[in-house]
C-alpha positions in Angstrom: -76.8 30.9 -51.4 -75.2 27.7 -52.1 -72.2 29.2 -54.2 -71.4 31.7 -50.9 -71.1 28.5 -48.8 -68.9 26.8 -51.2 -66.6 29.7 -51.4 -66.6 29.8 -47.5 -65.5 26.3 -47.3 -62.7 26.7 -49.9 -61.4 29.6 -47.9 -61.5 27.7 -44.7 -59.6 24.9 -46.4 -57.1 27.0 -47.9 -56.1 28.7 -44.6 -56.0 25.6 -43.1 -53.3 23.8 -45.6 -51.3 27.1 -45.2 -51.2 26.6 -41.5 -50.2 23.1 -41.8 -47.3 23.8 -44.3 -45.9 26.4 -42.0 -46.0 24.1 -39.0 -44.2 21.3 -41.1 -41.9 23.9 -42.1 -41.0 24.8 -38.4 -41.2 21.1 -37.5 -38.4 20.5 -40.1 -36.3 23.2 -38.8 -36.2 22.2 -35.4 -35.5 18.7 -36.4 -32.2 19.6 -38.2 -31.1 21.2 -34.8 -29.4 18.2 -33.3 -29.1 18.4 -29.3 -25.4 18.0 -28.5 -23.8 18.3 -25.3 -20.7 20.5 -24.9 -18.0 21.6 -22.6 -15.3 24.5 -22.7 -11.8 23.6 -23.7 -9.7 24.5 -20.6 -5.7 24.8 -19.7 -4.5 22.5 -17.2 -1.4 21.2 -15.4 -0.6 18.1 -17.4 -0.2 15.0 -15.3 1.3 11.7 -16.6 -1.0 8.7 -15.1 1.5 5.6 -14.4 -0.2 2.3 -13.8 1.9 -0.4 -11.8 1.3 -3.9 -11.0 2.9 -5.3 -7.8 2.3 -7.3 -4.6 1.2 -6.9 -1.0 4.2 -7.4 1.3 4.7 -7.4 5.2 6.9 -5.1 6.8 7.7 -7.9 9.0 8.8 -11.5 7.8 10.9 -14.1 9.5 12.4 -17.5 9.2 12.4 -18.5 12.8 15.0 -20.6 14.2 16.2 -22.1 18.1 19.2 -20.7 19.5 20.1 -24.0 20.9 20.1 -27.8 19.6 17.5 -30.1 21.1 14.8 -32.7 20.3 11.2 -31.3 19.2 9.0 -32.3 22.0 6.0 -29.9 21.5 4.5 -28.2 18.7 1.9 -25.7 19.6 0.9 -24.1 16.0 0.8 -25.0 12.5 1.2 -23.4 8.9 -2.0 -20.9 8.8 -2.0 -20.4 12.6 -2.3 -17.0 13.7 -0.4 -16.1 16.8 0.6 -13.0 19.1 3.7 -11.8 20.3 5.2 -14.0 22.8 3.1 -17.1 22.2 5.0 -20.3 22.6 5.5 -21.9 18.9 7.5 -24.9 19.9 9.2 -26.7 22.8 12.4 -29.0 23.0 13.1 -31.7 25.3 14.6 -29.4 28.3 14.9 -32.2 31.1 18.7 -32.1 31.1 18.5 -28.1 30.9 16.3 -28.0 33.9 18.5 -30.4 35.7 21.5 -28.1 35.0 19.9 -25.5 36.0 19.0 -26.8 39.4 22.7 -27.8 40.0 23.7 -24.2 39.1 21.0 -22.9 41.6 22.6 -25.2 44.4 26.0 -24.0 43.7 25.0 -20.2 43.9 23.4 -21.2 47.3 26.6 -22.9 48.6 28.5 -20.0 47.5 26.4 -17.6 49.3 26.6 -19.6 52.6 30.6 -19.7 52.3 30.7 -15.8 51.6 28.4 -15.0 54.9 30.6 -17.5 56.9 33.7 -15.5 55.8 32.3 -12.2 56.5 31.4 -13.4 59.8 34.9 -14.8 60.6 36.2 -11.2 59.4 34.0 -9.3 61.6 35.1 -11.2 64.7 38.8 -10.8 63.4 38.5 -7.0 63.2 36.8 -6.9 66.5 39.6 -8.6 68.5 42.2 -6.3 66.4 42.4 -3.7 69.0 42.9 -6.0 71.9 45.7 -7.5 70.2 43.8 -10.7 70.4 44.5 -11.5 66.7 47.4 -10.7 64.3 46.8 -8.1 61.8 48.0 -10.7 58.9 45.3 -12.8 60.0 42.8 -10.1 59.2 44.1 -9.3 56.0 43.9 -13.0 55.1 40.1 -13.0 56.3 39.7 -10.2 54.1 41.2 -12.0 51.2 38.7 -14.8 51.8 35.7 -12.6 51.8 36.9 -11.3 48.5 37.4 -14.7 46.8 34.1 -15.6 48.5 32.3 -12.8 46.9 33.9 -13.4 43.5 32.9 -17.5 43.8 29.3 -16.3 44.5 29.4 -14.0 41.3 30.5 -16.6 39.2 27.8 -19.2 40.6 25.3 -16.4 40.1 26.5 -15.8 36.4 26.5 -19.8 35.7 23.0 -20.1 37.3 21.7 -17.3 35.1 23.2 -18.8 32.0 21.8 -22.1 32.6 18.4 -20.2 33.3 18.9 -18.6 29.7 19.7 -21.8 28.2 16.6 -23.5 29.5 14.4 -20.7 28.3 15.8 -21.0 24.8 14.5 -24.7 24.8 10.9 -23.0 23.9 10.7 -20.9 20.6 8.0 -17.9 21.0 6.9 -15.6 18.6 8.9 -12.0 18.0 5.8 -10.2 16.7 2.1 -11.1 15.9 1.2 -12.6 12.7 0.5 -15.8 10.9 2.5 -18.9 10.2 3.1 -19.2 6.7 5.3 -22.5 6.8 6.1 -25.4 9.4 9.8 -27.0 8.5 10.0 -29.3 11.5 7.9 -32.0 13.2 8.0 -33.9 16.5 11.0 -36.1 17.6 13.4 -34.2 14.9 16.7 -33.0 16.2 17.2 -29.1 15.6 20.2 -27.2 15.7 20.5 -23.2 15.9 20.3 -21.6 12.6 17.8 -24.2 11.0 14.4 -22.5 10.1 11.6 -24.2 11.9 8.8 -21.8 10.8 8.2 -18.8 8.6 6.2 -16.0 10.3 4.4 -13.1 8.6 3.4 -10.0 10.3 -0.3 -8.9 9.5 0.0 -5.4 10.6 1.8 -2.7 8.5 1.2 -4.2 5.3 2.7 -2.4 2.4 2.6 -2.4 -1.7 5.7 -3.0 -3.6 6.2 -2.2 -7.1 9.0 -2.3 -9.6 9.2 1.0 -11.5 11.4 2.0 -14.7 14.1 4.3 -14.3 12.6 6.8 -16.9 9.9 7.8 -14.2 11.8 7.9 -10.9 12.7 11.6 -11.1 8.8 12.3 -11.0 7.7 10.2 -8.1 7.5 12.2 -4.8 7.3 10.9 -1.5 4.2 11.3 0.2 2.1 11.6 -2.9 -1.2 10.3 -2.9 -2.3 7.4 -5.0 -5.1 4.8 -5.4 -4.7 1.0 -5.7 -6.8 -2.1 -6.6 -6.7 -5.4 -5.2 -6.9 -8.4 -7.7 -9.3 -10.0 -5.3 -11.7 -7.0 -5.5 -10.6 -5.1 -8.8 -13.8 -3.0 -8.5 -13.0 -1.4 -5.3 -10.7 1.7 -5.3 -8.5 2.5 -1.8 -6.1 5.3 -1.1 -2.4 5.3 -0.6 0.4 7.3 -0.5 4.2 6.9 -1.5 6.3 5.9 1.4 9.6 5.4 -0.1 11.6 4.4 -3.3 14.7 2.4 -2.9 17.4 4.2 -4.4 19.2 1.2 -5.7 18.0 -0.3 -9.1 17.8 -4.2 -9.9 20.8 -4.6 -12.3 19.0 -7.0 -14.4 15.7 -5.7 -14.9 16.6 -1.7 -14.7 13.9 -1.1 -12.2 13.6 0.4 -8.7 11.5 -0.6 -5.8 8.5 1.8 -4.9 6.8 1.2 -1.5 3.4 2.5 -1.3 1.6 2.6 2.2 -2.3 2.1 2.6 -4.0 5.4 3.5 -6.9 5.5 5.9 -9.2 2.3 5.6 -7.5 -0.8 4.8 -9.1 -3.8 2.9 -10.0 -6.2 5.5 -9.3 -8.9 3.1 -5.9 -7.9 2.1 -3.1 -10.4 2.9 0.7 -10.7 2.1 1.3 -12.1 -1.3 -1.9 -10.7 -3.1 -1.7 -8.9 -6.4 -2.2 -5.1 -6.3 -2.4 -2.4 -9.0 -1.8 1.2 -8.4 -2.4 4.4 -10.3 0.0 7.4 -9.7 -0.1 10.7 -11.1 3.4 12.5 -11.9 3.6 16.1 -12.4 5.1 16.8 -16.1 5.9 20.4 -15.0 4.1 21.9 -18.2 0.6 23.2 -18.9 -1.6 22.4 -22.1 -5.1 22.7 -23.7 -7.2 19.6 -22.6 -10.8 18.2 -23.4 -12.8 15.2 -22.0 -11.8 12.1 -23.2 -15.5 11.7 -24.8 -14.7 14.6 -27.1 -12.2 12.6 -29.2 -13.2 10.6 -32.2 -10.6 8.1 -33.7 -11.3 7.1 -37.5 -10.0 4.0 -39.0 -7.3 5.9 -41.1 -5.6 7.2 -38.1 -7.3 10.9 -37.5 -8.2 12.1 -34.5 -10.7 14.9 -34.4 -13.0 16.8 -31.9 -16.2 18.5 -33.1 -16.6 22.1 -32.0 -19.6 24.3 -31.9 -19.3 27.8 -33.9 -21.9 30.5 -34.7 -23.4 30.1 -38.2 -25.9 32.3 -40.2 -28.9 30.3 -38.9 -27.7 29.4 -35.6 -24.9 27.2 -33.9 -23.2 24.7 -36.4 -20.8 22.0 -36.0 -17.0 21.9 -37.1 -14.8 19.3 -37.4 -11.1 19.8 -36.0 -8.1 17.6 -36.3 -6.0 17.3 -33.1 -3.1 15.6 -31.8 -4.0 13.8 -28.5 -1.1 13.8 -25.7 -1.3 12.5 -21.9 -4.8 11.3 -20.5 -5.2 12.0 -16.8 -8.4 12.5 -14.9 -10.8 11.6 -17.9 -9.0 14.3 -19.7 -6.7 14.4 -22.5 -4.1 16.8 -23.6 -4.6 18.2 -27.2 -2.4 20.1 -29.6 -4.2 21.6 -32.8 -6.5 24.2 -34.3 -8.2 24.8 -30.9 -8.4 27.9 -28.5 -8.7 28.3 -25.0 -12.5 28.8 -24.2 -13.9 26.9 -27.4 -16.9 24.4 -27.1 -16.5 20.9 -28.0 -19.0 18.3 -28.1 -18.9 15.4 -25.9 -22.5 13.8 -26.2 -23.9 13.3 -29.7 -20.6 13.8 -31.8 -20.7 10.2 -33.3 -22.9 11.2 -36.3 -22.4 14.9 -36.8 -21.6 16.6 -40.3 -19.6 19.6 -41.2 -21.9 22.6 -40.9 -24.9 20.5 -39.5 -27.2 23.0 -37.4 -26.9 21.7 -33.3 -28.4 22.9 -30.2 -25.8 22.9 -27.9 -26.2 22.1 -24.0 -23.7 22.8 -21.7 -22.5 19.9 -19.9 -20.7 19.5 -16.2 -17.0 20.1 -16.4 -16.2 16.6 -15.3 -18.1 15.3 -18.3 
């Protein structure tokens, strides 16, 4: 009885050891299959990414001066002041100009009275002409007097209007809304026409200006979409579009001026003078095979490779494929080499692969 029990225990133990060995072999085989993320090699239109650095500029910027000479009597603004179109910025001493204006108005009133008197006498003369109560020559003289009085009134009114305009020019008003960037005068100073007294910069219709090399000018299209970042907040990306390319190069730098306008929502903190960076994609006019940037591995000896997945005897295996990278755009890289359209390349888990290693491919989104 004891012998039978011993034999039975040995059988159970042997069966257990065999199952355990089988399980270990299965686990080892499963562990040999490294999970990797893969995407498919695609053929796309190749774009050239152009990165630019420039400045925010204002569409309107002016050095303001007065149209008449005078002594600065009032200053309504200073550097940093925000003004609306038509706001008074500066006033000159206008006492003499006001007196000249009053004198010219009085002269115009006098000329108007003289014209009315001449017309009255002409009407009286014409009424006496049918009864032969006045000579026809006298009537012609009265008509000449009326014409002279009309001319004198026109001259006096023009002089009064000129004096009004001179008086108005003793005040400097903002030609557009903006911010006063600088003040170049002070109370009591004598200013003359053409001498800048303020610098005014508009805050509306801001634009981005960049210097671009002549070798990329041909690929820039008006209206092309772009993105930009301000130096104050480089983590934020804003939309823009190409407005114009000034077709005259800077002879010293051999660069052209590119203007980009903000599109849609504009950064609320954007001001003229801020640094700005823009990214512009230019169509190269050709198509090529592309892979995600994460698919490329660069070795110290200069080799650039991608890992592809191909069928093996016991399942999918990894294969190293040398490639020549080209342009990078939208997170993808143009590649040339022993790759074919539709092949699967590894983008996740490709850092420690070896040739022929068994892998368990997992499809990744196209943008990975």
